[in-house]
C-alpha positions, 0 to 999 in steps of 0.5 A: 643172640649167642654173640651178644651173650658172649660179649656180655660175659666177656665184659663181666669177666673184665670188670670182675678182673679189674675189681679183684686187681684193685682189691689185691693192690689195696690189701698189698699196700696197706702194710706199707702204709701202716709201716710208713705211718708208724715210722713217720709218727712224731713223739713230742716230749713234755716241756722241761719248764715248770713254774718254779724253774726255767728250762735246764735251770741248774740246781740252786743253793740254800743256807745250811746245805751240806758240803757234799751238796754244794760241791755237787752243784759246783762240779755240775757247773764246772767250778774250779777249786783254788784253795781250802783253809780250815780254822777250828770247826770252820772251813773256807773253800775258794773257788772260781765259778763256771759261768753258768746262766741262772734266772732270777724269778719272778721276772726271769732276769738272766744273770751269769755266775762270773766276774768274781771269785767266791770264798764259800764258808762252812760251819760244821760242814754247813754253808753259812755264807759266800764272799765275792771279790772281783776277778779281772778276767771278767767284768765285775757285777753291778748292784742289780746284777748282784742281787739278781744273782743272789735271788737266782742262787738262793730262791727260797732264802731270806738273805742279808747282802752287804757289798761295797761299790767303787764310787769312781766307776761309772758302772758302780761295779761291786768291789766286795760282797758278803752273802749270809754271814762270815764265821768269826775265824775269817772276819779279817778277810772282810773289808780289805778295801776301806769303802763303806758297805751297803746292805740289802735284804733279798726275799724269795719270789714273788717279792721283786728283787730289791735294788734299794739299799742302805749304804754308808754302813761301817762293818 
């Protein structure tokens, strides 16, 4: 009988020891699990995309913006300065665009700001128009690419765009463009090539970009 009692006590002690060890191990492991969970937590940032601007879309332009606003855009997108001319209250800055990619809404057509040099016209420090001429370092824009660029540059403005097309070029490359207006002090810069102009009106989104133009205009 005494032997049986001792045997039962021994079994009880062994079971209790095992349970204590298991509890101690679990408690010791808990902080590590918490630390591992904390270190392994993945935090996701909210999407930068909005309905108005695609991801990483640069700041856009608008007629009437001040010179410092325009040059902030140009600096942010690596435009290079070529020349500046002042005539009365008018200023023309000739710049080489930096090649940034922009999306034209509503169809998110991607267009790159390259293939031309840009004469940027200001009247009393406010943007009134942009004249584009081809740059031989890149392929010139076509009419659809030009109008998509205008929409992407000026998403909130209604703009008049006039342009010349090279008739012998199978791509119908653009020879010269005026977006907005040109000050009278610089009108002699326009129409260096004796070709008729086409005119298109670009409205803000969601109106589709109009690729139908009225041509054979004498400017």
